[in-house]
C-alpha positions as CSV (number, residue, x, y, z in Angstrom):
1,M,132.6,119.6,76.9
2,F,133.3,116.1,75.9
3,V,130.8,113.1,75.2
4,R,131.5,110.4,77.0
5,H,131.0,107.2,74.9
6,E,131.0,103.8,76.3
7,A,130.9,101.1,73.5
8,N,129.0,97.9,74.6
9,A,130.8,94.5,75.0
10,P,130.9,93.2,71.7
11,S,132.6,96.3,70.3
12,G,135.2,96.0,72.8
13,G,133.5,98.0,75.8
14,Q,136.1,101.0,75.5
15,V,135.5,104.3,76.9
16,T,136.1,107.4,74.7
17,H,135.6,111.1,75.0
18,I,134.9,113.0,71.9
19,D,134.4,116.9,71.8
20,I,131.1,117.7,71.7
21,G,131.2,119.8,68.8
22,D,133.0,117.0,66.6
23,F,130.1,114.6,68.0
24,L,127.4,116.5,66.6
25,T,128.9,117.7,63.5
26,R,130.4,114.4,62.0
27,G,128.4,111.5,60.8
28,A,124.7,110.5,60.6
29,R,122.5,111.6,62.9
30,N,121.9,108.7,65.1
31,P,119.7,108.5,68.3
32,E,122.8,109.4,70.5
33,H,122.8,112.7,68.3
34,Q,119.1,113.3,68.8
35,A,119.2,112.8,72.3
36,L,122.0,115.0,72.9
37,L,120.4,117.7,70.8
38,R,117.4,117.4,72.8
39,L,119.3,117.6,76.0
40,I,121.0,120.7,74.9
41,G,117.7,122.3,73.8
42,T,116.4,121.7,77.4
43,L,119.2,123.4,78.7
44,T,119.4,126.2,76.5
45,E,115.5,126.6,77.1
46,A,115.8,126.7,80.9
47,S,118.7,129.2,81.1
48,T,118.0,132.0,83.4
49,K,121.0,134.1,82.2
50,P,120.2,137.5,80.2
51,V,121.9,136.0,77.2
52,A,119.4,134.9,74.7
53,A,120.6,131.2,74.5
54,H,117.3,130.0,75.1
55,Q,116.2,131.1,71.6
56,M,119.0,129.2,70.1
57,S,118.5,125.8,68.5
58,A,120.8,123.2,69.9
59,I,122.9,123.0,66.8
60,D,123.1,127.0,67.0
61,F,124.2,126.6,70.4
62,V,127.0,124.1,69.3
63,E,128.3,126.1,66.3
64,N,128.2,129.2,68.5
65,S,130.7,127.3,71.3
66,A,132.8,126.0,68.4
67,R,133.3,129.9,67.1
68,L,133.9,131.0,70.7
69,R,136.7,128.3,71.1
70,A,138.1,128.8,67.5
71,A,138.6,132.4,68.6
72,R,140.7,131.5,71.7
73,Y,142.8,129.2,69.7
74,R,143.6,132.0,67.4
75,E,144.1,134.5,70.3
76,E,146.6,132.0,71.7
77,G,148.1,131.4,68.4
78,D,148.6,135.1,67.9
79,R,150.3,135.1,71.2
80,F,152.9,132.6,70.3
81,R,153.4,134.4,66.9
82,S,153.7,137.6,68.9
83,L,156.5,135.8,71.2
84,A,158.2,134.3,68.3
85,E,158.7,137.6,66.6
86,V,160.8,138.8,69.7
87,E,162.5,135.8,70.7
88,P,166.4,136.0,70.2
89,I,166.8,132.4,70.4
90,A,166.5,131.0,67.0
91,A,165.4,127.4,68.2
92,L,162.6,128.7,70.6
93,R,161.5,131.1,68.0
94,R,161.3,128.1,65.5
95,H,159.0,126.3,68.2
96,L,156.9,129.3,69.1
97,A,156.1,129.8,65.2
98,V,155.3,126.0,65.1
99,L,152.9,126.4,67.9
100,A,151.3,129.6,66.5
101,R,150.4,127.5,63.3
102,Q,149.3,124.6,65.3
103,Y,146.9,126.7,67.1
104,E,145.6,128.4,63.9
105,R,145.1,125.1,62.3
106,I,143.0,124.1,65.5
107,A,141.1,127.2,65.3
108,A,140.2,126.4,61.8
109,D,139.1,122.8,62.3
110,L,137.0,124.1,65.1
111,E,135.1,126.4,62.8
112,P,131.5,125.0,62.1
113,R,130.8,123.9,58.7
114,V,128.5,125.6,56.5
115,R,125.0,123.9,56.6
116,G,122.7,123.8,53.5
């Protein structure tokens, strides 16, 4: 999921898309952060799924989402690593190993920082 940010005219008016986890975990808590957290809170409270998501705070919801995404990137990294191990062509083996490392770095970047 992404946050669509539309800069005002004096700032250039550009539109950017920011990963929701990145948006909420970096920088000061400005009105945009607070509004998004309130919206996420209403979505999790209104959830009819049997999952206990409605009991999570908005920040916990985002952090859990980031952890799940990190796990998925780690799985893909492991898959690329496994492919590299059996690849007979050296150039392809190197590329697969590079992809595996990149996916692991992405997974590490997605892990929520410890709040304190």
